TORPA-4810 file (N, C-alpha, C, O; in nm, 3 decimals):
<nodes>
NODE_1_-4.705_-3.313_-0.749_-4.855_-3.367_-0.819_-4.996_-3.271_-0.791_-5.094_-3.279_-0.866_M
NODE_2_-4.992_-3.183_-0.676_-5.109_-3.106_-0.697_-5.077_-3.011_-0.745_-5.174_-2.950_-0.788_N
NODE_3_-4.940_-2.938_-0.770_-4.868_-2.811_-0.827_-4.949_-2.853_-1.008_-5.022_-2.788_-1.083_K
NODE_4_-4.887_-2.989_-1.017_-4.929_-3.031_-1.202_-5.103_-3.022_-1.224_-5.160_-2.992_-1.329_I
NODE_5_-5.148_-3.046_-1.132_-5.321_-3.024_-1.166_-5.373_-2.918_-1.183_-5.450_-2.892_-1.276_V
NODE_6_-5.331_-2.825_-1.073_-5.345_-2.686_-1.080_-5.305_-2.637_-1.212_-5.387_-2.605_-1.298_K
NODE_7_-5.177_-2.631_-1.227_-5.142_-2.516_-1.358_-5.211_-2.608_-1.503_-5.186_-2.562_-1.614_I
NODE_8_-5.279_-2.708_-1.493_-5.350_-2.800_-1.579_-5.462_-2.708_-1.605_-5.503_-2.658_-1.710_A
NODE_9_-5.502_-2.698_-1.474_-5.675_-2.679_-1.468_-5.648_-2.498_-1.483_-5.731_-2.436_-1.550_L
NODE_10_-5.555_-2.437_-1.431_-5.510_-2.278_-1.479_-5.550_-2.300_-1.665_-5.651_-2.271_-1.729_S
NODE_11_-5.464_-2.341_-1.691_-5.453_-2.370_-1.807_-5.580_-2.366_-1.888_-5.615_-2.265_-1.949_T
NODE_12_-5.629_-2.447_-1.887_-5.807_-2.524_-1.929_-5.917_-2.361_-1.920_-5.983_-2.296_-2.001_A
NODE_13_-5.888_-2.352_-1.792_-5.963_-2.239_-1.783_-5.919_-2.116_-1.877_-6.003_-2.068_-1.953_L
NODE_14_-5.799_-2.070_-1.873_-5.739_-1.977_-1.954_-5.806_-1.980_-2.133_-5.833_-1.883_-2.205_I
NODE_15_-5.816_-2.108_-2.159_-5.774_-2.140_-2.293_-5.954_-2.123_-2.277_-6.004_-2.055_-2.366_L
NODE_16_-6.030_-2.167_-2.194_-6.196_-2.124_-2.250_-6.230_-1.987_-2.247_-6.319_-1.930_-2.309_S
NODE_17_-6.168_-1.953_-2.188_-6.229_-1.799_-2.122_-6.187_-1.706_-2.243_-6.250_-1.603_-2.267_V
NODE_18_-6.068_-1.750_-2.325_-6.034_-1.715_-2.468_-6.107_-1.730_-2.560_-6.148_-1.633_-2.624_G
NODE_19_-6.144_-1.877_-2.594_-6.246_-1.907_-2.661_-6.384_-1.851_-2.659_-6.449_-1.821_-2.759_A
NODE_20_-6.418_-1.840_-2.553_-6.569_-1.786_-2.529_-6.553_-1.620_-2.614_-6.630_-1.590_-2.705_V
NODE_21_-6.435_-1.519_-2.563_-6.429_-1.413_-2.630_-6.351_-1.412_-2.775_-6.299_-1.303_-2.798_T
NODE_22_-6.342_-1.458_-2.822_-6.330_-1.461_-2.967_-6.465_-1.482_-3.058_-6.494_-1.441_-3.170_A
NODE_23_-6.519_-1.546_-2.984_-6.656_-1.601_-3.021_-6.739_-1.480_-3.048_-6.818_-1.481_-3.142_S
NODE_24_-6.725_-1.370_-2.969_-6.816_-1.318_-2.914_-6.849_-1.193_-2.996_-6.938_-1.111_-2.973_A
NODE_25_-6.730_-1.195_-3.130_-6.770_-1.045_-3.229_-6.880_-1.101_-3.300_-6.809_-1.053_-3.389_D
NODE_26_-6.997_-1.163_-3.362_-7.117_-1.150_-3.402_-7.225_-1.099_-3.297_-7.330_-1.046_-3.331_A
NODE_27_-7.188_-1.120_-3.168_-7.259_-1.038_-3.080_-7.230_-0.887_-3.079_-7.326_-0.810_-3.086_D
NODE_28_-7.117_-0.842_-3.070_-7.044_-0.690_-3.097_-7.104_-0.671_-3.210_-7.200_-0.595_-3.198_K
NODE_29_-7.082_-0.719_-3.340_-7.158_-0.689_-3.468_-7.255_-0.676_-3.446_-7.291_-0.563_-3.480_G
NODE_30_-7.360_-0.754_-3.386_-7.474_-0.682_-3.374_-7.528_-0.619_-3.292_-7.647_-0.594_-3.306_Q
NODE_31_-7.458_-0.574_-3.182_-7.497_-0.462_-3.116_-7.455_-0.313_-3.196_-7.537_-0.223_-3.205_K
NODE_32_-7.332_-0.302_-3.247_-7.312_-0.216_-3.337_-7.428_-0.202_-3.444_-7.497_-0.100_-3.449_L
NODE_33_-7.441_-0.284_-3.507_-7.536_-0.251_-3.628_-7.727_-0.187_-3.553_-7.808_-0.109_-3.603_Y
NODE_34_-7.729_-0.240_-3.463_-7.818_-0.176_-3.385_-7.814_-0.059_-3.357_-7.914_0.010_-3.337_A
NODE_35_-7.676_-0.012_-3.349_-7.684_0.097_-3.228_-7.633_0.205_-3.395_-7.685_0.316_-3.386_K
NODE_36_-7.565_0.192_-3.503_-7.508_0.253_-3.578_-7.591_0.247_-3.743_-7.603_0.343_-3.819_K
NODE_37_-7.637_0.116_-3.763_-7.711_0.131_-3.884_-7.863_0.104_-3.882_-7.925_0.144_-3.981_L
NODE_38_-7.922_0.051_-3.798_-8.046_0.000_-3.829_-8.166_0.106_-3.854_-8.269_0.087_-3.919_K
NODE_39_-8.107_0.269_-3.758_-8.210_0.349_-3.830_-8.169_0.396_-3.947_-8.259_0.412_-4.029_E
NODE_40_-8.037_0.428_-3.987_-8.000_0.431_-4.133_-8.056_0.312_-4.245_-8.061_0.303_-4.367_A
NODE_41_-8.088_0.235_-4.142_-8.105_0.102_-4.306_-8.248_0.087_-4.325_-8.311_0.050_-4.424_C
NODE_42_-8.293_0.127_-4.194_-8.453_0.118_-4.212_-8.492_-0.023_-4.261_-8.572_-0.052_-4.350_G
NODE_43_-8.404_-0.120_-4.170_-8.473_-0.224_-4.183_-8.362_-0.340_-4.019_-8.252_-0.330_-3.963_M
NODE_44_-8.457_-0.412_-4.013_-8.387_-0.498_-3.882_-8.247_-0.599_-3.946_-8.230_-0.639_-4.061_S
NODE_45_-8.165_-0.618_-3.832_-8.045_-0.726_-3.864_-8.099_-0.824_-3.931_-8.029_-0.839_-4.031_G
NODE_46_-8.186_-0.900_-3.932_-8.234_-1.014_-3.989_-8.252_-0.952_-4.103_-8.186_-1.018_-4.183_A
NODE_47_-8.312_-0.845_-4.173_-8.369_-0.840_-4.292_-8.218_-0.831_-4.359_-8.196_-0.894_-4.462_A
NODE_48_-8.110_-0.747_-4.295_-7.984_-0.721_-4.361_-7.924_-0.806_-4.361_-7.887_-0.844_-4.472_M
NODE_49_-7.883_-0.879_-4.251_-7.780_-1.013_-4.279_-7.875_-1.078_-4.397_-7.811_-1.141_-4.481_A
NODE_50_-7.942_-1.075_-4.407_-8.071_-1.208_-4.513_-8.059_-1.168_-4.671_-8.107_-1.233_-4.764_G
NODE_51_-7.983_-1.045_-4.680_-7.974_-1.010_-4.817_-7.844_-1.087_-4.900_-7.842_-1.089_-5.023_K
NODE_52_-7.774_-1.127_-4.846_-7.676_-1.210_-4.897_-7.677_-1.365_-4.828_-7.731_-1.376_-4.718_H
NODE_53_-7.627_-1.465_-4.880_-7.570_-1.584_-4.805_-7.442_-1.560_-4.710_-7.383_-1.457_-4.679_T
NODE_54_-7.428_-1.661_-4.684_-7.250_-1.657_-4.573_-7.158_-1.638_-4.711_-7.090_-1.536_-4.704_Q
NODE_55_-7.142_-1.705_-4.823_-7.067_-1.707_-4.917_-7.062_-1.594_-4.983_-6.965_-1.571_-5.056_T
NODE_56_-7.160_-1.506_-4.970_-7.159_-1.384_-5.060_-7.115_-1.293_-4.984_-7.069_-1.193_-5.039_E
NODE_57_-7.118_-1.301_-4.813_-7.094_-1.202_-4.731_-6.926_-1.237_-4.711_-6.840_-1.149_-4.723_W
NODE_58_-6.897_-1.369_-4.680_-6.718_-1.373_-4.709_-6.737_-1.313_-4.837_-6.849_-1.263_-4.838_E
NODE_59_-6.681_-1.297_-4.940_-6.672_-1.291_-5.108_-6.665_-1.155_-5.041_-6.562_-1.107_-4.993_D
NODE_60_-6.760_-1.110_-5.041_-6.775_-0.929_-4.975_-6.677_-0.855_-4.906_-6.648_-0.736_-4.909_L
NODE_61_-6.634_-0.948_-4.846_-6.533_-0.958_-4.685_-6.401_-0.929_-4.776_-6.358_-0.823_-4.823_H
NODE_62_-6.354_-1.062_-4.783_-6.216_-1.100_-4.852_-6.210_-0.944_-4.984_-6.117_-0.863_-4.987_K
NODE_63_-6.282_-0.942_-5.038_-6.250_-0.853_-5.185_-6.265_-0.728_-5.095_-6.267_-0.634_-5.175_S
NODE_64_-6.273_-0.693_-5.006_-6.265_-0.528_-4.936_-6.403_-0.474_-4.961_-6.411_-0.359_-4.918_G
NODE_65_-6.520_-0.522_-5.018_-6.615_-0.427_-5.073_-6.690_-0.444_-4.970_-6.804_-0.425_-5.013_K
NODE_66_-6.697_-0.471_-4.848_-6.790_-0.483_-4.752_-6.868_-0.400_-4.727_-6.987_-0.429_-4.724_L
NODE_67_-6.806_-0.224_-4.691_-6.818_-0.128_-4.671_-6.869_-0.067_-4.799_-6.962_0.005_-4.762_A
NODE_68_-6.857_-0.057_-4.933_-6.944_-0.033_-5.071_-7.106_-0.110_-5.025_-7.204_-0.043_-4.992_D
NODE_69_-7.105_-0.199_-5.028_-7.186_-0.284_-5.050_-7.334_-0.260_-4.917_-7.455_-0.279_-4.932_E
NODE_70_-7.247_-0.208_-4.783_-7.360_-0.124_-4.663_-7.371_-0.031_-4.740_-7.490_-0.016_-4.769_I
NODE_71_-7.300_0.045_-4.793_-7.331_0.200_-4.857_-7.449_0.166_-4.933_-7.556_0.219_-4.903_K
NODE_72_-7.439_0.076_-5.039_-7.532_0.031_-5.115_-7.658_-0.025_-5.056_-7.771_0.019_-5.081_K
NODE_73_-7.633_-0.114_-4.985_-7.779_-0.142_-4.935_-7.855_-0.018_-4.846_-7.976_0.004_-4.847_L
NODE_74_-7.785_0.033_-4.793_-7.833_0.154_-4.696_-7.757_0.285_-4.723_-7.682_0.327_-4.635_C
NODE_75_-7.773_0.364_-4.857_-7.772_0.492_-4.868_-7.738_0.590_-4.768_-7.636_0.657_-4.788_P
NODE_76_-7.793_0.607_-4.680_-7.829_0.675_-4.597_-7.681_0.655_-4.465_-7.683_0.716_-4.358_S
NODE_77_-7.620_0.604_-4.487_-7.531_0.559_-4.351_-7.421_0.623_-4.369_-7.350_0.602_-4.467_V
NODE_78_-7.387_0.721_-4.266_-7.230_0.776_-4.255_-7.181_0.702_-4.245_-7.209_0.588_-4.209_D
NODE_79_-7.010_0.794_-4.301_-6.892_0.735_-4.320_-6.874_0.712_-4.182_-6.955_0.619_-4.179_D
NODE_80_-6.840_0.718_-4.080_-6.832_0.720_-3.945_-6.872_0.589_-3.899_-6.811_0.513_-3.824_S
NODE_81_-6.989_0.575_-3.960_-7.034_0.410_-3.902_-7.014_0.312_-3.952_-7.071_0.208_-3.919_D
NODE_82_-6.900_0.325_-4.078_-6.905_0.165_-4.115_-6.724_0.212_-4.113_-6.671_0.170_-4.216_I
NODE_83_-6.636_0.276_-4.033_-6.513_0.270_-4.030_-6.461_0.127_-4.012_-6.522_0.028_-3.971_K
NODE_84_-6.319_0.140_-4.057_-6.278_-0.002_-4.035_-6.278_-0.096_-3.931_-6.295_-0.218_-3.937_D
NODE_85_-6.258_-0.031_-3.845_-6.271_-0.096_-3.717_-6.390_-0.162_-3.686_-6.396_-0.269_-3.625_K
NODE_86_-6.483_-0.098_-3.728_-6.650_-0.167_-3.740_-6.675_-0.286_-3.801_-6.739_-0.384_-3.762_Y
NODE_87_-6.586_-0.254_-3.949_-6.609_-0.347_-4.066_-6.602_-0.553_-4.027_-6.682_-0.630_-4.080_L
NODE_88_-6.528_-0.584_-3.961_-6.525_-0.745_-3.876_-6.638_-0.726_-3.843_-6.729_-0.768_-3.915_E
NODE_89_-6.668_-0.649_-3.712_-6.762_-0.706_-3.644_-6.900_-0.723_-3.736_-6.986_-0.811_-3.747_H
NODE_90_-6.881_-0.613_-3.786_-7.029_-0.617_-3.893_-7.039_-0.752_-3.980_-7.136_-0.822_-4.006_Y
NODE_91_-6.890_-0.763_-4.018_-6.879_-0.911_-4.140_-6.912_-1.038_-4.015_-7.024_-1.087_-4.022_F
NODE_92_-6.839_-1.079_-3.930_-6.905_-1.166_-3.861_-7.075_-1.158_-3.803_-7.148_-1.254_-3.781_D
NODE_93_-7.094_-1.069_-3.794_-7.264_-1.068_-3.752_-7.379_-1.079_-3.919_-7.493_-1.115_-3.948_F
NODE_94_-7.309_-1.046_-3.959_-7.370_-1.050_-4.132_-7.347_-1.208_-4.158_-7.437_-1.287_-4.186_F
NODE_95_-7.234_-1.236_-4.145_-7.158_-1.395_-4.177_-7.258_-1.491_-4.082_-7.316_-1.587_-4.133_H
NODE_96_-7.271_-1.465_-3.969_-7.351_-1.534_-3.897_-7.518_-1.568_-3.911_-7.574_-1.675_-3.889_K
NODE_97_-7.567_-1.459_-3.949_-7.702_-1.443_-3.944_-7.741_-1.423_-4.121_-7.845_-1.367_-4.155_F
NODE_98_-7.641_-1.479_-4.223_-7.665_-1.466_-4.353_-7.821_-1.563_-4.393_-7.881_-1.638_-4.315_G
NODE_99_-7.858_-1.530_-4.542_-7.977_-1.592_-4.560_-7.982_-1.747_-4.538_-8.055_-1.799_-4.454_S
NODE_100_-7.907_-1.808_-4.612_-7.869_-1.961_-4.597_-7.804_-2.009_-4.475_-7.769_-2.126_-4.463_D
NODE_101_-7.783_-1.901_-4.362_-7.749_-1.976_-4.191_-7.853_-2.061_-4.131_-7.825_-2.151_-4.052_S
NODE_102_-7.976_-2.030_-4.168_-8.042_-2.056_-4.029_-8.090_-2.010_-3.916_-8.191_-2.050_-3.856_G
NODE_103_-7.984_-1.889_-3.875_-7.968_-1.817_-3.770_-8.062_-1.703_-3.735_-8.009_-1.644_-3.829_N
NODE_104_-8.131_-1.635_-3.699_-8.215_-1.523_-3.660_-8.194_-1.425_-3.571_-8.282_-1.417_-3.485_V
NODE_105_-8.111_-1.353_-3.563_-8.053_-1.229_-3.441_-8.159_-1.173_-3.411_-8.252_-1.161_-3.490_P
NODE_106_-8.162_-1.119_-3.261_-8.252_-1.074_-3.186_-8.306_-0.924_-3.224_-8.405_-0.879_-3.166_A
NODE_107_-8.224_-0.839_-3.340_-8.274_-0.698_-3.341_-8.347_-0.715_-3.492_-8.407_-0.620_-3.542_C
</nodes>
């Protein structure tokens, strides 16, 4: 009986840690924005994310036009700052703090 309880608690702990890790992408996107795009864009993360609603950010991401939209909003951004490996994190950040979300980022 003790062994079953320990296994169940271990499983619950692993699943809860996994859920926290999976939801951290918006935070990573915020850090990436502050480090790589904020100066080139000349606006805060709140202003950048507020350029579109959450649905508009989703549509840009699904259509593969997120990098193009970032370049449109921030023409002085280097291509190295909008690599494919960063786009998912930028999307999570922009989506979480879109103009209709009611959320305000710290950067």
